N, C-alpha and C positions, 0 to 999 in steps of 0.2 A: 056556733054557726060559721065563724071565721075559720075554724080548724077544718071543717068539712069542705069549705071552699078551697083552701090551700091543697088539701089532699086530692080533690077532684082535678085541680089544675095540674098537679104533678102526674096524675094518671094519664091525662091527655097529652102531656109533654113527653112522656116516656117513649111512645112509638116514633115521635118526630125525631127525638135524639138518636134512636137506633138507626133510623133511615139516614140521618145525616152522617152517622159514623160509617155506615156501609158505603156511602157515596164518596168518602175521602180516598185519596190516591193509594193509601196503604191497603185498602180493601179491593181496589180495582184489579181485574185480570190483566197481567202484563202481556204486551204483544211480543211475538218472536222478533229478535233483532234483524234488521234488513241486511242485505248482502249486495255488494257491487264488485264485479271482477270476473275472472275466468273460472268456468266450471271445471271441476276435477273429474277424474275417472273416465268412464266411457259412456256412450249413448248408442242405442239402437232404435231406429224408427221403422215400423213395419207397414206404414201406409203412406208411401210417397204420392203426392198429387202434383205432377210436373208436366210442363210442356217443353218438348225438345224441338227446336226450330232449325231449319237448314237454309242457308243463304249463300249461293243461289240454290234453288230446289235441286235435289239429287236426281240424276238419270243415269242410265247405263252409257249414254253417249258422252256425257261430260265427265272428264277425269281430272279436272283441275281442283284446287283447294276450295273448300267450303267452310264457312264459319258455323259452328254448332252452338246455339244458345240454349241454356237450361234455366228455367225459372219456375217457381211454384212453392209448394209447402211440404213439410215433413210432419206427419201426424202419428198418433199411437206410439209415442216414444217412451222408452224405459232406460233409466240410467243405472249404472253399476259402479259402486265405490265412489259416488259423487257427493258433492255438497249441495246439489240442487236436484229438483225434479223438473222435467220438461213437458210443457203443454203442446208446443209446436215450434217448428223452425221454418224460416223463410229463406229460400234458396235462390241464388243468382250466380251464373257462371258461364264459361265459354271454353270451347276447345276447337281444334281444327281437324277436319277430315279431308282426305284426298282420294281420288279414284272413283268419285260418284257413288252410285248404289253398291257397286261391287266392292269399292274401298270400305264403305261402311260395314258391309257384311264380313269383311276380312278383319276389321278392327283397326285401331290407330294407336300409335305409341306417342302421339303428340300429347304434352301435358294437359291434363284436365284441371282447371282451376275453378273452385267454387267458394263462395262466401255464404255463410249460413248465419242468419240472425235468430237468436233464441228467445223464447218467452217461457217463463216458468217461475217456480218459487223455491225457497230453501227447503231442505228436508224437514225443517220444523214448521213449514207452512208460512214462512215469513216472506216479505217482499224481496224480490231479487232482480237486479239489473245485470244481465248476463252478457259477458263479452262475446263478440262474434267468433266463429270458427273460420279460419282461412285454410282451405284444403287444396293440396296439390297432389295428384296421383299420376302415375305413369301410364297414361293412355286409357283406352276403353276397348274392351273386346265385345264381340257379339254374344248375346244370350237369348235363350228361347224358353218360354213357358207354354208348353204345348205348341200351338201354331203361332202364338203371339211373339213378336220380335222385341228385343230389348238390349240392355247393355250390362256388361260386367266391369266393375271398377275396383282396382286398376286392371289393365290388360294382363291376363294371366301369363302372357309370354314375357312380360317385363314387370313383375309385381313390385310394389313399393310405393312410397309416398310419405307425406308428412302433414300434420295438422298443427296449426298455430292458434293461439288464443284459447278458447274453451275446448276441453277434451283434447288437449295437446298431446302429441307423441308421434311415433312412427306408425304408419298405416300397417296394421297386422291382419286385417280381415278383408275379405272380398265383399263388395256391395253389389246388389242387383236391382235393376229397374226395368219393369216389363210394361210394354205399351198395350193398347187395345187394337193395334193394327196387326193383321195376320201376315204371314209370309206371302200368300197369294195377293193380298191387297197391296202390299208394298211393291211386289213385282209388277202389278198392273200399273202403278203410278210411275215406276221407273222405266218401263219399256215402251217403245213406239208400237203403235198398232197398225196393222195393214188390212186393207180390204180389197179383194179382187172382184172386178166386174168384167163385163164384156169389153169394156173400153181399156182394161188393163188394171194394174195394181196401184192403189193409192196408199201412201204411208202417212199416218198422222203422228206428229212428234209426241214424245212422252209428256204426260201431264207434269211429272216431276214430284218427288217426295218432299213436301214442304214442312211437315211437322209430324211428330208422334206424341200421343197423349199417354203419359205414364200413370197407371193407377194401382200398381202392385209392386211388391219387391221388399227388400230389406236394406236399409242404409245404416252402416255401422261406423262409428268413429271412436278411437283412432283405429 
């Protein structure tokens, strides 16, 4: 009777022992090592979601300098030869344009400076704290997608620039950002309107181009 009791106890204890063995660190799946630092290689994001603001608003009458502010996100990003994969980038930057609406349409060679904060993982799907990219390119040129107005970076008349931090190197590719504002819409914002009546002609000042909403294009670093 005692022997049967001992054998039954061992039979019950065996599964518990197996479970305990599987729960030990030696059997646990190891996590990919984390990474902190600058991303290597290059990155291309095909879905910019940016707002480009002008201060003061641009018109055909005003030809002085205007501060252009860029902020928003970069999505649908693919890395090449890198130690990380990118989920999204947060963009903030400025440059100066002069000549009002006509100057914007002609492009600027004033340096465009952008800071991009990245979120992503290592290529092994581990946790990654990715250093910012600091981007400086030689100006911006006008670009068009059908009737939609946009920008080409750097200005093709003065190509070049550099990237520090993540995806560092000399700028070798052109980037494009297209807004949802058409040529005719921007022209209407930039230009004064006149109305002629029996009493004469009245001119209403231009509304001014205050901002552009960018929803398409391709941003490539470096």
